[in-house]
C-alpha positions as CSV (number, residue, x, y, z in Angstrom):
1,X,66.3,-14.0,-41.6
2,X,68.3,-14.8,-44.8
3,X,69.8,-18.1,-45.6
4,X,71.5,-19.5,-48.7
5,X,69.2,-22.6,-49.0
6,X,66.8,-24.9,-47.3
7,X,67.6,-28.6,-48.0
8,X,66.0,-30.7,-45.2
9,X,64.7,-27.8,-43.0
10,X,66.3,-29.0,-39.8
11,X,68.9,-26.2,-39.5
12,X,66.4,-23.5,-40.4
13,X,63.9,-24.8,-37.8
14,X,66.5,-24.8,-35.1
15,X,67.7,-21.2,-35.9
16,X,64.1,-20.0,-36.0
17,X,63.5,-21.5,-32.5
18,X,66.6,-19.7,-31.2
19,X,65.3,-16.4,-32.6
20,X,61.9,-16.9,-31.0
21,X,63.6,-17.8,-27.6
22,X,65.6,-14.6,-27.9
23,X,62.4,-12.6,-28.1
24,X,61.6,-12.3,-31.8
25,X,57.9,-11.6,-32.3
26,X,58.0,-12.4,-36.0
27,X,60.5,-14.2,-38.2
28,X,60.4,-13.7,-42.0
29,X,62.8,-15.8,-44.0
30,X,64.1,-15.3,-47.5
31,X,66.2,-17.9,-49.3
32,X,68.8,-16.8,-51.8
33,X,68.3,-19.9,-53.9
34,X,65.3,-21.6,-55.4
35,X,63.8,-24.7,-53.7
36,X,66.0,-27.8,-54.0
37,X,63.8,-30.2,-55.9
38,X,66.2,-32.6,-57.4
39,X,69.3,-34.5,-56.2
40,X,72.7,-33.0,-56.8
41,X,75.5,-35.2,-58.0
42,X,78.1,-32.4,-58.4
43,X,79.0,-31.7,-54.8
44,X,76.0,-30.2,-52.9
45,X,75.6,-33.6,-51.1
46,X,72.0,-34.2,-51.9
47,X,71.6,-37.7,-53.2
48,X,67.8,-38.3,-53.3
49,X,64.6,-36.4,-53.4
50,X,63.3,-38.1,-50.2
51,X,65.7,-35.9,-48.2
52,X,64.5,-32.6,-49.8
53,X,61.8,-30.8,-47.9
54,X,60.7,-28.9,-51.0
55,X,59.9,-32.1,-52.8
56,X,57.5,-33.2,-50.0
57,X,55.9,-29.9,-48.9
58,X,54.6,-26.6,-50.3
59,X,56.2,-23.3,-49.4
60,X,53.4,-22.6,-46.9
61,X,53.9,-26.0,-45.3
62,X,57.6,-25.5,-45.0
63,X,57.1,-22.1,-43.4
64,X,54.8,-23.8,-40.8
65,X,57.3,-26.6,-40.2
66,X,60.3,-24.4,-39.6
67,X,58.2,-21.9,-37.6
68,X,58.5,-18.7,-39.7
69,X,55.8,-16.1,-40.3
70,X,56.6,-15.9,-44.0
71,X,59.0,-17.7,-46.4
72,X,60.2,-16.7,-49.9
73,X,62.6,-18.3,-52.3
74,X,64.5,-16.9,-55.2
75,X,62.6,-17.9,-58.4
76,X,64.5,-20.4,-60.5
77,X,63.9,-18.1,-63.5
78,X,65.9,-15.3,-61.8
79,X,69.1,-17.3,-61.6
80,X,70.4,-16.0,-64.9
81,X,69.9,-12.4,-63.7
82,X,72.4,-13.2,-60.9
83,X,75.0,-14.8,-63.2
84,X,74.6,-12.5,-66.2
85,X,74.2,-15.5,-68.5
86,X,72.7,-19.0,-68.6
87,X,75.9,-20.9,-68.5
88,X,75.6,-22.5,-65.0
89,X,74.2,-25.7,-63.5
90,X,70.7,-25.4,-62.1
91,X,70.0,-29.2,-62.0
92,X,69.1,-29.3,-58.3
93,X,66.5,-26.6,-58.9
94,X,65.0,-27.5,-62.3
95,X,66.1,-31.1,-63.0
96,X,68.1,-30.3,-66.2
97,X,71.4,-32.1,-65.7
98,X,74.4,-31.0,-67.8
99,X,75.8,-34.5,-67.8
100,X,74.6,-38.1,-67.5
101,X,73.2,-39.0,-64.1
102,X,75.4,-41.5,-62.4
103,X,74.0,-45.0,-62.0
104,X,75.3,-45.3,-58.4
105,X,74.1,-42.2,-56.5
106,X,74.7,-43.3,-53.0
107,X,76.5,-40.7,-50.9
108,X,78.8,-43.3,-49.4
109,X,79.8,-44.9,-52.7
110,X,83.4,-43.5,-52.5
111,X,83.8,-44.2,-48.8
112,X,82.8,-47.9,-49.3
113,X,85.4,-48.3,-52.0
114,X,88.1,-46.8,-49.7
115,X,87.0,-49.1,-46.9
116,X,87.2,-52.1,-49.2
117,X,90.8,-51.1,-50.2
118,X,91.8,-50.9,-46.5
119,X,90.5,-54.5,-45.9
120,X,92.7,-55.9,-48.7
């Protein structure tokens, strides 16, 4: 099984269960991104480390939690091999943010402002 990322692990666990129910004897998963270790403030919708499974658990623990026989991630050092250069944002993987981190990082910060406008 190949997936683009594991953020919380809930979707992966569900898919693995479906594969097992369909008769898969083994499920080996490879992820085409490094583990998400830091919040993303640029559109990936990850606002805190507490929601990131890789911040709380080792690769082996995640494999056990989602029910796969083996789990492998793309090493963060290999990102530049994919892009051909080092001019990309890797903040959610390595914590090196290209801009200042916002002071208000709540996911709903924009929705609340729109709601306040509607009440006026």
